[in-house]
N, C-alpha and C positions, 0 to 999 in steps of 0.2 A: 496262222490267224484267221483266214479262210474258212479252216473248219471249226473253229471257236463259234464264228459267226452264223455259219451254217446250222450248228448245234442249238443255237438260240431260235433257230426257226424261220431264218431268213431263206427265202427260196435260192438254191445254189444258182440257178440261172440270172437272178438279180445281182449277185456279187461279183466285183471286179477286182482284182488284186494287181496293183501297181508296184513295181520293182523299185528298189530303193535306187537312187540316184544321186548325184552332186555334179558341182562344175568344177571338179579337180583340176582340169586345166586353165581354166579362168580366174581361179582364185589365188592370189599370191599372198604369202606371209610378210609383214613389215615389221621393222623393228619398233617397239615403243616410243613415242615420240617423234617417229620418222614422218608421221602422215599429218599434211594439213589440219586435217579435224582435230588431230589431239592436240596441236599447237594452239589453234584457236578457242578449244576448250579447256585447255589447261591441264590435259590429261597427261601425266608422264610417269612412267613406271607402273607401280601397282597402287595409283594413286586414287583409284575408284573402289 
């Protein structure tokens, strides 16, 4: 992607590439209907 940006005329020293990241250690999957939010909003299963 950096090369594509530079090819459009952006100065290479002005381009900063941020690596992909996630919070995999902090995200926990829950069963549908198991969260308080889902219960309060009436979201169960594939109702949305």
